[in-house]
DOLUMLUM-257987 format. One record per residue (C-alpha): residue in one letter; residue number from 1; x, y, z. Coordinates in steps of 0.2 Angstrom, whole numbers, plus 5000, padded with zeros to 4 digits. Example, Ala and Ser with C-alpha at 12.3 -4.5 7.8 and 13.67 -1.06 7.14 Angstrom:
REM DOLUMLUM-257987
R,A,1,5062,4978,5039
R,S,2,5068,4995,5036
REM end
This chain:
REM DOLUMLUM-257987
R,M,1,4918,5042,4898
R,S,2,4916,5024,4895
R,P,3,4924,5012,4908
R,V,4,4940,5003,4903
R,F,5,4943,4985,4908
R,R,6,4959,4975,4906
R,F,7,4965,4957,4906
R,A,8,4983,4956,4909
R,P,9,4991,4939,4909
R,S,10,5010,4935,4913
R,P,11,5017,4924,4899
R,N,12,5026,4913,4911
R,G,13,5016,4898,4906
R,H,14,5000,4893,4897
R,L,15,4984,4901,4901
R,H,16,4973,4890,4912
R,L,17,4954,4889,4916
R,G,18,4955,4903,4929
R,H,19,4963,4914,4915
R,A,20,4949,4910,4903
R,Y,21,4936,4914,4916
R,S,22,4944,4930,4921
R,A,23,4946,4936,4903
R,L,24,4928,4931,4898
R,L,25,4921,4940,4914
R,N,26,4931,4956,4910
R,A,27,4924,4955,4892
R,R,28,4907,4953,4898
R,M,29,4908,4967,4911
R,A,30,4915,4979,4898
R,A,31,4901,4975,4886
R,E,32,4887,4976,4899
R,A,33,4894,4993,4904
R,G,34,4897,5000,4886
R,G,35,4916,5000,4890
R,R,36,4932,4994,4882
R,L,37,4942,4979,4885
R,L,38,4961,4980,4884
R,I,39,4974,4966,4884
R,R,40,4991,4969,4892
R,I,41,5005,4957,4892
R,E,42,5014,4958,4909
R,D,43,5031,4951,4905
R,T,44,5043,4962,4915
R,D,45,5051,4946,4922
R,Q,46,5061,4941,4907
R,T,47,5068,4926,4916
R,R,48,5052,4917,4916
R,C,49,5041,4925,4902
R,T,50,5043,4920,4884
R,T,51,5037,4926,4867
R,E,52,5030,4909,4864
R,F,53,5019,4910,4879
R,T,54,5013,4927,4874
R,R,55,5009,4921,4856
R,D,56,4999,4906,4863
R,A,57,4990,4917,4876
R,L,58,4984,4929,4862
R,E,59,4979,4914,4851
R,D,60,4969,4906,4866
R,L,61,4960,4922,4870
R,A,62,4955,4924,4851
R,W,63,4950,4906,4851
R,L,64,4938,4910,4866
R,G,65,4930,4923,4855
R,L,66,4937,4938,4864
R,E,67,4939,4954,4854
R,W,68,4950,4968,4861
R,E,69,4957,4985,4857
R,Q,70,4974,4985,4847
R,P,71,4988,4987,4850
R,V,72,4991,4975,4864
R,R,73,5002,4983,4877
R,I,74,5018,4973,4880
R,Q,75,5026,4979,4896
R,S,76,5044,4974,4891
R,E,77,5042,4986,4877
R,H,78,5038,5000,4889
R,M,79,5052,5000,4901
R,A,80,5056,5018,4898
R,D,81,5039,5023,4904
R,Y,82,5042,5014,4921
R,H,83,5059,5022,4922
R,A,84,5051,5039,4919
R,M,85,5039,5035,4933
R,L,86,5053,5030,4945
R,E,87,5062,5047,4941
R,K,88,5046,5056,4945
R,L,89,5043,5047,4961
R,W,90,5061,5050,4966
R,A,91,5059,5068,4963
R,L,92,5044,5068,4974
R,S,93,5054,5059,4988
R,A,94,5041,5045,4987
R,I,95,5054,5032,4984
R,Y,96,5072,5029,4987
R,P,97,5086,5018,4980
R,C,98,5090,5003,4990
R,F,99,5108,4997,4989
R,C,100,5106,4982,5000
R,S,101,5109,4965,4993
R,R,102,5096,4951,4993
R,K,103,5106,4943,5007
R,E,104,5108,4959,5017
R,A,105,5090,4965,5017
R,P,106,5082,4950,5026
R,R,107,5096,4951,5039
R,L,108,5092,4969,5042
R,A,109,5073,4966,5043
R,A,110,5061,4966,5057
R,I,111,5048,4953,5057
R,D,112,5029,4957,5056
R,P,113,5016,4947,5066
R,D,114,5013,4935,5051
R,G,115,5032,4931,5051
R,Q,116,5036,4940,5035
R,P,117,5052,4951,5035
R,L,118,5049,4970,5035
R,Y,119,5064,4980,5027
R,A,120,5069,4992,5041
R,G,121,5074,5006,5029
R,K,122,5093,5007,5031
R,C,123,5095,5016,5014
R,R,124,5080,5028,5017
R,S,125,5092,5040,5026
R,I,126,5104,5041,5012
R,S,127,5103,5058,5004
R,Q,128,5098,5060,4986
R,E,129,5115,5067,4982
R,E,130,5124,5053,4990
R,A,131,5112,5040,4982
R,Q,132,5115,5048,4964
R,K,133,5134,5047,4967
R,R,134,5132,5028,4970
R,I,135,5120,5026,4955
R,T,136,5132,5035,4944
R,C,137,5146,5024,4950
R,G,138,5136,5009,4945
R,M,139,5131,5002,4962
R,S,140,5117,4989,4960
R,H,141,5101,4995,4967
R,G,142,5082,4993,4968
R,W,143,5069,5006,4972
R,R,144,5058,5006,4988
R,I,145,5042,5016,4992
R,D,146,5046,5027,5007
R,M,147,5032,5021,5018
R,S,148,5037,5033,5032
R,A,149,5031,5047,5021
R,A,150,5015,5038,5016
R,G,151,5001,5044,5027
R,D,152,4989,5030,5024
R,A,153,4999,5015,5031
R,P,154,5013,5015,5044
R,A,155,5029,5008,5038
R,S,156,5029,4996,5053
R,V,157,5015,4987,5045
R,W,158,5021,4985,5027
R,G,159,5039,4989,5027
R,D,160,5047,4999,5012
R,V,161,5040,4989,4998
R,V,162,5052,4985,4983
R,I,163,5044,4993,4967
R,A,164,5059,4991,4955
R,K,165,5072,4977,4956
R,P,166,5090,4979,4950
R,R,167,5091,4968,4935
R,L,168,5073,4969,4930
R,G,169,5071,4988,4929
R,S,170,5053,4987,4936
R,S,171,5042,4976,4946
R,Y,172,5024,4972,4945
R,H,173,5019,4986,4957
R,I,174,5026,5001,4947
R,A,175,5023,4993,4930
R,V,176,5004,4989,4932
R,V,177,5000,5006,4941
R,T,178,5009,5015,4927
R,D,179,5001,5006,4913
R,D,180,4984,5007,4921
R,A,181,4986,5026,4922
R,L,182,4993,5028,4904
R,Q,183,4979,5017,4897
R,G,184,4965,5025,4907
R,V,185,4960,5008,4915
R,S,186,4945,5012,4927
R,H,187,4940,4994,4932
R,V,188,4951,4980,4938
R,V,189,4942,4963,4940
R,R,190,4953,4951,4951
R,G,191,4950,4934,4959
R,K,192,4949,4932,4978
R,D,193,4967,4925,4978
R,I,194,4974,4942,4975
REM end
């Protein structure tokens, strides 16, 4: 099976030199490995991303001489995929809905050694039945990974990370992992800053 690379900009501004370098590097590595290059538009944050920036990004990549498989996956068109993944993870008890407000969560948080707030898991103990009642009643909620159930990293180190926000329907975490799995992405090339 040939390797699958992807370049996935967020259209919240124009591409810059770093984007160009990353896109060209992914294309070169895919070509050298006899692989495929995919372009994905990571636009789940609809408050900052625009269709104009999406159009401009694709035009800029074509101007660089890049060629990629079609169609381009645009995350905002696949929210149902992320919702289905959230349902699957909830059925596995890997995540839970968090009903804490943005103001309340930091107040309840512990502080890690680097000074970052770590969510203490207040909503983790709510039963799925009670949580479903709250969701059905329309209570605003996000989704968090239950790090206490994850064997690889203790919750005290990471806290229960938000993977879906109330008004966005998804976050980078769940969308990118879902898309990588659905698209068969095997190689991810990132900068040192990530």
